C-alpha positions in Angstrom: -36.2 18.3 44.1 -33.5 18.9 46.6 -30.4 20.9 46.0 -28.2 17.8 46.2 -30.1 16.1 43.4 -29.8 19.3 41.3 -26.0 19.4 41.8 -25.7 15.7 40.9 -27.7 16.2 37.7 -25.5 19.2 36.7 -22.4 17.1 37.5 -23.6 14.2 35.3 -24.2 16.5 32.5 -20.7 18.0 32.9 -19.1 14.5 33.0 -21.1 13.5 29.9 -19.8 16.5 28.1 -16.2 15.7 29.0 -16.6 12.1 28.0 -18.0 13.2 24.6 -15.2 15.7 24.1 -12.6 13.0 25.0 -14.2 10.5 22.6 -14.3 13.1 19.8 -10.7 13.9 20.3 -9.6 10.2 20.2 -11.6 9.5 17.1 -10.1 12.6 15.5 -6.6 11.5 16.3 -7.2 8.0 14.9 -8.7 9.5 11.7 -5.8 11.9 11.2 -3.3 9.0 11.7 -5.1 6.9 9.1 -5.2 9.8 6.6 -1.5 10.5 7.1 -0.7 6.8 6.6 -2.9 6.6 3.5 -1.3 9.8 2.1 2.1 8.2 2.5 1.2 4.8 1.1 -0.4 6.0 -2.1 2.7 7.5 -3.8 4.9 4.7 -2.5 2.6 2.0 -3.9 2.4 3.9 -7.2 6.3 4.0 -7.4 6.6 0.4 -6.5 4.0 -0.7 -9.1 5.9 1.3 -11.8 9.2 -0.3 -10.8 7.8 -3.8 -10.9 6.1 -3.1 -14.2 9.4 -1.8 -15.7 11.2 -4.9 -14.3 8.7 -7.3 -16.0 8.8 -5.4 -19.3 12.4 -4.3 -19.0 13.3 -4.6 -22.7 10.4 -2.4 -23.7 10.6 0.0 -20.7 14.3 0.5 -20.2 14.3 4.0 -21.7 11.5 5.1 -19.4 13.5 3.9 -16.4 16.6 5.8 -17.6 14.6 9.0 -17.8 13.0 8.7 -14.4 15.8 6.9 -12.5 19.2 7.3 -14.2 20.9 5.8 -11.2 19.3 2.4 -12.1 21.5 1.3 -15.0 20.7 -2.4 -15.2 17.9 -4.8 -14.6 19.9 -6.1 -11.5 20.0 -2.5 -10.1 16.2 -2.3 -10.6 15.7 -5.6 -8.8 17.9 -4.4 -5.9 15.7 -1.3 -5.7 12.6 -3.4 -5.7 14.0 -5.5 -2.9 14.8 -2.4 -0.8 11.2 -1.2 -1.4 10.0 -4.6 0.0 12.2 -4.2 3.1 10.9 -0.6 3.6 7.3 -1.5 3.1 7.4 -3.7 6.2 7.0 -0.5 8.2 3.8 0.8 6.6 2.1 -1.8 4.4 -0.5 -4.3 5.3 0.5 -7.9 5.9 -1.1 -9.0 2.6 0.8 -6.4 0.6 4.1 -7.4 2.3 3.5 -11.0 1.5 2.4 -10.2 -2.1 5.6 -8.2 -2.6 7.7 -11.0 -1.1 6.2 -13.4 -3.7 7.1 -10.9 -6.5 10.6 -10.5 -5.2 11.0 -14.3 -5.1 9.4 -14.8 -8.5 9.0 -11.7 -10.5 6.4 -12.4 -13.2 3.0 -11.1 -14.4 1.0 -13.3 -12.0 2.8 -12.2 -8.8 2.8 -8.6 -10.1 -1.0 -8.7 -10.5 -1.4 -10.2 -7.1 0.6 -7.3 -5.7 -1.5 -4.7 -7.5 -4.7 -6.2 -6.1 -3.3 -6.3 -2.6 -2.2 -2.7 -2.8 -5.6 -1.7 -4.2 -7.4 -3.4 -1.4 -5.0 -1.9 1.2 -5.4 1.6 -0.1 -9.1 1.7 -0.8 -10.7 -1.3 0.7 -12.2 -2.1 -2.7 -14.1 -5.4 -2.8 -13.6 -6.8 -6.2 -14.3 -9.8 -8.4 -11.1 -9.3 -10.4 -8.7 -12.2 -9.9 -5.0 -12.2 -10.7 -5.7 -14.4 -13.8 -8.1 -11.8 -15.1 -5.1 -9.4 -15.5 -2.7 -11.8 -17.2 -1.5 -10.9 -20.6 -0.2 -13.2 -23.3 2.7 -15.5 -22.3 6.1 -14.0 -23.2 9.7 -14.1 -22.0 12.1 -11.2 -22.0 15.6 -11.4 -23.5 17.1 -12.5 -20.2 14.8 -15.5 -20.1 12.5 -14.2 -17.4 9.0 -15.5 -17.8 7.0 -12.3 -17.6 3.6 -13.9 -17.5 
């Protein structure tokens, strides 16, 4: 083996090591970005789910809302907050979650709420499920303002 061939072989090993290091770095950055995004989404989704739940069952849950968010004094205030959450989520949520939230904002009821829950669940955890929105429906009721909550 000539010296030139030995130098080429050592060079290839060095380039291979650099490429591996670069690839490891890029994968690490992508993983860290995904973890940061997930860590941000999870508490936001939980807060949104609670707001939507309280909206649907407002008569029953009004006191809980006043304890956690005294600035939201009426059902309309809560609706406005949910609308703002929808606008904000366009920055971080998946398309399916944004569309499910839009459906809830347009027609807040138990079925659109359940669809939102399942969309968030899939976005956060990638869970494949056989649960359908109808599987989560409760008995049909209306609140005192005439909103059909199921």
